[in-house]
C-alpha positions, 0 to 999 in steps of 0.5 A: 143589717147594715154594714158598719163603715169600714175603719180607715187605715191609719195613714203613715206619713209619706216617706221622705227621700233620704237627704244626700250628703252635702258635696264637699267643695275644695277650698279656693286656692289662695295666691301666695302672699308676698310680704311687701305687697300684701294688703295688710302691710299696705294698710299698716304703712298708710296708717302710719304715714297718715299719723306722721310716723318717722323712719318707717322700716319694713323688715321682710321676715318670710322664711326667717321667722315663724311668727310673722311674714314682716315686721314694721318698725317706726318711731313717734315723737313722744310717748303720747304720739306712739300710743295714739299711732297704735290706737289708730292702727288697731282701729283702722285694722278692725274697720278693714275687717282684720278683727280686734288686734292685741296691743302691748305697751300702750300704757307707757308708750315707749315701745308699743307692739301691735300684733296684726297677725302676718305683720308685727308692728313695733312703734318706739320713741326714738331713744328707745328704738336706738337702744333696742336696735331691731333693724340691726338684729335683723341685719336690715341696716347699719348696726350702731 
């Protein structure tokens, strides 16, 4: 009598070595930013200068405000000029990798605020800028 062929033992999948947890990498040290020298602030000032903004003033708020490190105040010749400067600034910041920036007041164009994160930009018509006197409030110029 012939022997029946022996059944092959069911092969179990080979054990894979356990995955080691990924090593945690310490975040890279970021050099402290000084508000007047930051890339963001430079981009904003270049954009406003290209768009012929008038009386551009940078207010260093580092340590004075928890909202931002700096504020930029500038004037436009008309409400259309102010709105266009805000639109161009937001577009240039997006192209520069800063994402979409919220703009407030663009419809009227009297006082437009562009929140660029560490820098807040206030664009005014001249008479509205005189009325609100932000430079005087932050003690950056002579009070009127």
